[in-house]
C-alpha positions as CSV (number, residue, x, y, z in Angstrom):
1,M,62.9,22.0,48.1
2,F,63.7,25.4,49.4
3,R,61.8,27.0,46.6
4,S,58.8,24.9,47.4
5,I,58.8,26.0,51.0
6,I,59.0,29.7,49.9
7,Y,56.0,29.3,47.4
8,F,54.1,27.6,50.1
9,I,54.6,30.2,52.7
10,L,53.7,32.9,50.1
11,A,50.5,31.1,49.0
12,L,49.5,30.5,52.6
13,S,50.2,34.1,53.6
14,T,48.3,35.4,50.5
15,T,45.3,33.2,51.5
16,F,45.4,34.4,55.2
17,Y,45.5,38.0,54.0
18,A,42.6,37.6,51.5
19,I,40.1,35.5,53.6
20,P,39.0,38.4,55.9
21,R,38.5,40.6,52.7
22,I,36.7,38.3,50.6
23,P,32.9,39.4,50.6
24,F,30.9,36.3,51.5
25,D,27.8,38.1,52.7
26,S,27.5,40.2,49.5
27,N,24.2,40.5,47.8
28,Q,25.8,40.2,44.3
29,S,25.9,36.5,43.2
30,L,29.0,37.3,40.9
31,A,31.0,38.5,44.0
32,I,30.1,35.2,45.9
33,I,31.0,33.1,42.8
34,F,34.3,34.9,42.4
35,S,34.9,34.5,46.1
36,I,34.3,30.6,46.1
37,S,36.3,30.0,43.0
38,W,39.2,32.1,44.3
39,L,39.3,30.1,47.6
40,F,39.1,26.9,45.4
41,F,42.1,27.8,43.5
42,A,43.9,29.1,46.5
43,F,43.3,25.8,48.4
44,L,44.2,23.9,45.3
45,I,47.5,25.7,45.1
46,L,48.2,25.2,48.8
47,G,47.4,21.5,48.5
48,S,49.8,21.1,45.5
49,H,52.6,22.7,47.6
50,V,51.9,20.4,50.6
51,D,51.9,17.4,48.3
52,R,55.2,18.5,46.9
53,L,56.6,19.1,50.4
54,L,55.5,15.6,51.6
55,I,57.4,13.8,48.8
56,L,60.4,13.4,50.8
57,D,61.6,10.2,49.4
58,E,64.3,10.9,46.9
59,T,63.7,7.7,44.9
60,K,60.0,8.7,44.6
61,R,61.1,12.1,43.3
62,K,63.6,10.7,40.8
63,R,61.0,8.2,39.5
64,L,58.5,11.1,39.0
65,D,61.1,13.0,37.1
66,Q,61.8,9.9,34.9
67,L,58.1,9.6,34.1
68,K,57.8,13.2,33.1
69,K,60.6,12.8,30.7
70,I,59.2,9.8,29.2
71,Q,55.9,11.6,28.8
72,R,57.6,14.7,27.3
73,R,59.5,12.4,24.8
74,R,56.1,10.7,23.8
75,R,54.6,14.0,23.2
76,E,57.5,15.2,21.0
77,E,57.3,12.0,19.1
78,D,53.5,12.4,18.5
79,I,54.1,15.9,17.3
80,L,56.8,14.9,15.0
81,Q,54.5,12.2,13.5
82,Y,51.7,14.6,13.1
83,Q,54.1,17.0,11.3
84,K,55.2,14.2,9.1
85,K,51.6,13.3,8.2
86,Q,50.8,16.9,7.5
87,L,53.8,17.3,5.3
88,K,52.8,14.1,3.3
89,R,49.3,15.4,2.8
90,T,50.5,18.8,1.6
91,Q,53.0,17.0,-0.8
92,Q,50.3,14.8,-2.1
93,A,47.8,17.7,-2.7
94,Q,50.3,19.4,-5.0
């Protein structure tokens, strides 16, 4: 939780530092596109930190961690199954 607060403060300060320096009135379209995309990602990061800070309920956090572990296990099982299929194909090809 403490780490999330620190990251949020760093992201917020970086955004506040950068906003006055971003060239919105530039004649170069590439600079404007970069400025808009940079702000989009900055606000996306800020939003994710706010979302993380608002999840105060410990049971929700534990449930989210459980779901992440289940997803990780499923991905590992899928990778193992894929590797077994690849091994069988190489053995059959020989």
